[in-house]
C-alpha positions, 0 to 999 in steps of 0.5 A: 555465515553458518554452513549448515543453515537451512534454507527457505524460499519466500513468495510474496504476493499482494498488497503493502499490507501484506508485504509488511507481513512478509517482512515480519516473518522474513525478519524472525527467520533470519533472526533465527538463523535461516537463510532466505533463497530465491531458488526453488531448487535451494530451498528446503521449504518454500513460504507463499505470502498469498492474497484473497481479496479479488478473483484474479488475486486468488486464481493467482496465488493458487497458481503460485501455490502450484507452482511452488509445489511442483518445483519444491513439493514442500510449501507453507501457506500464509496471508489473506487466501488462508483465511478463505474458508478451505480453499488452499486445502481443497486446491492443494491438500499437500501443503505443509500448514495454512494460516491466515493473515497477520500470523507470524507465530504460526508461520514460524511454528509451521517452519519449526515443525518441519525445518527445525530452528538452527543454533548459530549466535553469528547468523541470529543477529539482523539489523535493527530495521529488520529485513525489508522487501522494498528498496533500501531508501523507502519502507512501509510503515504499518500502523494498524491492522483490520477494519471496523467498516463493512463495505459490501465489496470487501472481505477484509475485516473477515480475513484480517478482523476489526481494527487493531491499532499498534501502540504509537510508541512502537510505531515511532521506534520502528520508523526511527530504526528505519530512517537511521538504516537509511530509509528516505521515505516512510509509507504509512499504510493501514486498511483505514488510517484516519481511525488509527487508535479509534480502538484503544480511545486514542491511548497515551503511550510513550515514544522514549521519555515523551508521551504521545497520543495514538491518532493520526494527527499526533503520529503524522506530527511526530513522523514529521520530526524525522527528517525523512519523507512521510506519505499517507495511504488510505485516509478516509475523509473524517472531519480530523483529517483536516488537522493534518493538512496545515502539516503539508503546507509547513513541509513537515510531512509530504502534500500527498493524500490517498483518500479512497473514495470508490464512487460519487453517486450516493445511490451507489455509495448507499449500496457500498455502504460507504460514507458518501457526501460527494458535495461535502467531499468537494468543499472539503477538497476546496479547503484542502487546496486553499490551505496547501495548494500544493497538495496531490489528491489520490483516489480509487474508484469502482466502475460497474458496481451492481445496480449502476446506472448510466445516471450514477456512472454519470454523476461519477464522471461529473465528480471526477472532472469537478474534483480535478483529482491528481491521481486516480486508480480504477477497477471494474466491479468483481464479485468476492468470494464471501462479500454481500454485494454478490447477492445485489440485483442488477448486475452490471454486464462485464463489457459495460463495466469495461467501457465505463472503465475506459471512459473514466481513465480516458478522462482522467488522463486528460485531467493528469496531463493538464496538470502535468504540463503546467509543472513544466519549468517549475524545479523540485526535489525528487527521490531518485529510485534507479534504472529501469529495465529500459535503462532509464534513470527514474526518480519520484516527486513528493506527488509520486508514491511508488508502484502506484504514481507516475515517475519523473525520468531524469535526462543526462543526470548522472552521478545519482544513486538510488536514494539521493535526493537532487533538485531537478527542473521539469522540462516535458511531461506525458500524461502520467509522468514527467521529464526532467534535468539536474538543476544547477543553480 
């Protein structure tokens, strides 16, 4: 290792899409010979990758930038908050540079300007899979940037632009390298995974010498050949989504679908500018379960959107009850700077938003508890994640995405390490988690 390699501190905030941006920047930094440090004192400058999606994320980003400036003094800001007008410069005019999201070259230009690139052939090397911020056994695979939707509560298109799909050959080459490096689970992410390839009319590309169409179904089929778990996130329920369900039933990809529905009232969905025939969605869910009975369905919802009446909220609760989704995330509506929903009439009181959120999550907690209790006695394959802060050995089943879903608590399991796939028997369940022992046939 070079003794003169410059040290750079790095802080990554926000969603998995931002995490992938961070990984790309870190990979480029290491490829150019920079060292990465977790200490403000050791760093010659600090890069902060920010989030600017909702008010609390903006506040966290601004606080983090302020802390980095106070502790180090030399800070480059990138990410979604950098695309929100002059917010960063107005609050922290002493930062060295500000870029928006997915701005690898602009970040590197700023680094080069303030901390010139070292030349060291021994450190100008990185693994084929690049630098990852996730544990070694799973990785996020970002297949596109931006979004063509114009949901009234969201400013992603103004932050990240319209949909830009990565060539499928490039995506598959990255996925293959990740699996070869030891990754056991690939989490496919984008703003709208179902729309993959729409912007380039599903153009045919090449993976090695093999022609392959840039489209979600073909991508899922190809990823299913790599021998790793493949999990699909942020999948709008377009008609062609039905094509991937048989792949789940056949064991090619995980029987897991993350579908961001947001609400169930036609009135609220219209105000959100979201597609929303909820009756049709129920029928689709029934069809998916007929083809793949083991499918895990996850979704997210917003309570207290402007104009949400008691009738609208009851429609949402009715949907939750009827759909019997396996995993649900929910949050109260909050104004996002630049979102058109801010100007909608009949804003809902904060206390009522929170009451509705608690009522929804209480209903879902009972649904989740019942579904997990039904798994007691089953045998299943789990992926070991490692030891928790409480000293528990944790794993995840095919129904559990990292960070957002439940876990499988391994009881009395020995000689298992992060990244191991092991067979277990479910012995207990809580509202969100399972308890298991190792299965010995």
